[in-house]
C-alpha positions, 0 to 999 in steps of 0.5 A, spaced: 839 605 259 833 601 257 832 599 250 827 596 245 829 591 240 833 594 234 828 598 230 829 603 224 824 607 228 827 607 234 826 614 238 831 615 244 829 619 250 834 623 254 832 625 261 835 631 265 830 632 270 825 638 271 818 639 273 816 634 268 819 629 273 817 632 279 813 630 285 809 633 290 806 631 297 799 632 294 796 631 288 793 638 288 799 642 289 802 645 283 808 649 285 810 646 292 814 640 289 821 638 288 823 637 281 827 631 278 825 626 282 822 621 277 827 617 272 826 618 265 824 611 264 818 612 269 815 618 265 814 613 259 809 609 264 802 609 262 803 613 255 801 606 252 800 605 245 799 612 243 803 612 237 800 614 230 799 607 228 796 605 235 802 601 237 807 602 242 813 606 242 819 603 240 824 607 245 830 607 248 831 611 255 837 614 258 838 619 264 843 624 262 842 628 268 837 629 274 836 636 276 832 642 276 833 646 270 835 652 274 841 649 276 843 647 268 850 647 267 855 647 261 858 640 263 851 638 262 850 641 256 856 638 254 854 631 255 847 632 252 850 635 246 855 629 245 849 624 247 845 627 242 850 627 236 851 620 237 844 618 237 842 622 231 848 619 227 845 612 228 842 609 222 836 606 227 834 612 230 829 616 227 830 622 232 831 624 239 826 627 245 829 630 251 825 631 257 827 638 261 825 643 266 822 650 263 826 655 267 832 654 262 829 650 256 830 656 251 837 656 253 839 649 252 835 648 246 839 654 243 845 651 245 844 645 241 841 648 235 847 652 234 852 647 236 849 641 232 843 643 227 841 636 226 838 633 220 833 629 224 828 632 229 831 633 236 825 635 240 825 638 247 819 638 252 817 639 259 812 641 264 809 646 268 806 642 273 809 636 276 808 628 275 804 628 281 799 633 279 791 631 278 792 635 271 799 634 270 801 636 263 808 632 262 805 626 259 801 629 253 807 634 252 811 628 252 807 624 247 806 630 242 814 630 242 814 623 241 809 624 235 813 629 232 819 624 231 815 618 229 812 622 224 818 626 221 819 621 215 812 624 213 812 631 215 820 633 214 821 635 222 828 636 223 833 640 227 832 642 235 825 643 236 821 645 243 814 642 244 809 645 249 802 645 250 800 642 243 805 647 240 811 646 236 817 652 237 824 653 233 830 653 238 831 660 235 824 663 237 822 660 243 821 664 249 818 663 256 813 668 258 809 666 264 811 663 271 806 658 271 801 658 265 801 651 261 801 656 255 808 659 258 812 659 252 811 663 245 815 664 239 813 671 238 812 675 232 814 668 228 809 664 231 810 657 232 812 652 227 806 648 228 801 644 232 799 637 235 792 635 235 791 627 237 798 625 235 797 629 228 802 635 226 799 641 222 805 645 220 805 653 219 811 654 217 818 651 214 822 647 219 828 651 221 835 647 222 838 654 220 835 660 221 834 664 215 833 671 218 840 671 220 845 668 215 851 670 219 849 666 225 846 660 221 852 655 220 852 650 226 859 651 230 860 643 230 860 638 236 868 639 236 868 646 239 865 644 245 869 638 247 874 642 251 874 642 258 868 646 261 872 650 265 876 653 259 869 655 256 869 663 255 866 667 261 860 671 258 856 676 263 850 680 262 849 687 263 842 689 264 840 696 262 835 700 267 833 706 270 837 709 275 843 705 273 849 707 278 856 708 274 860 707 280 857 700 281 857 698 274 865 700 273 866 696 279 862 690 277 865 690 270 872 691 273 871 685 277 868 681 272 875 682 268 879 681 273 875 674 274 876 672 267 870 675 263 871 675 256 865 678 253 859 682 256 851 682 253 848 688 253 841 687 254 838 694 252 831 697 254 826 697 248 829 697 241 836 695 245 838 702 247 843 703 253 843 707 259 849 712 258 852 710 264 853 703 261 857 706 255 861 711 260 863 705 265 865 701 259 869 706 256 872 707 263 874 700 264 875 698 256 877 704 252 880 700 247 875 695 246 880 689 247 878 686 254 871 685 253 867 682 247 860 685 246 854 684 243 847 688 244 840 685 245 834 687 248 831 686 255 824 685 251 822 678 251 819 679 244 820 683 238 826 685 233 831 690 234 830 695 228 836 700 228 842 701 224 848 702 229 853 706 227 858 702 231 860 696 228 863 693 234 856 693 237 853 687 234 846 686 235 841 680 234 834 678 235 836 674 241 834 674 248 839 676 253 841 668 255 841 666 248 845 672 246 850 669 252 851 663 249 852 665 242 857 670 244 861 664 248 861 660 242 863 665 238 869 667 242 870 659 243 871 659 235 875 665 235 880 662 240 880 655 236 882 659 229 887 663 233 
């Protein structure tokens, strides 16, 4: 860790790798790069005195991981949540910035949001182009993330946020929608929380430490829940509904998952979270009494709420992406096991 002198306005920057820390052989290469090559401290080099007051940032840096975010693991999440909680609890720390890859950014943000729901801002940022690019977007994204934290006392910024391409998103609503555009992320119908321009924040709607749309899942789980060894975390798989789904193959897959210790499944339905009839048939075959697999329903559509009154109380549905729903069900199963 590198550190500045102790200051009540300290910002901790935690690095996990990603494209923002990536390198390519040519400055014109936007996709043929290797992610996670630069240390997090190096990402701050060259930002200069870009704080709102025109003074250098008072920062500490720590390398929590160094990986391509497609390879993000539960072990890294556990370490990251622990370090974030420890730093946020420090009175000298104003907030935390996390540099990350874009591929699993919405998953890490949601995990931290549901486990911690911190009162101080924890801002994830990333890049769609490597650090060696002639038009690298990482430096501006990082500067914006630092600005969100640095101005938190004036703006009230709090909770887990994502800053990309000038926009500030909540961990609840964030989705990656594009493979390579700089504006690759969206908050869907809710819209971004705000926008950054020249280090100034313009807020559009309230900060969401606890999601007001779904009070049943708004209470944070707490760090203690995820302190158990990661190999004991409940296994949750995702079933994607699609045309031509083969009931025989799905039965074999579900049975194999159960044999491998899977305890829950996310049912990613089409459209308004509707499921191919083969999914229901396969589930009835392998788990007729609903005791082997916990289930949660969501839509495979990237955007839009689920508008239905499901008569089956066991088919919980949330306006989450399938990968976020997997995290939610995993945490619910962990909590249920702890209570039991």
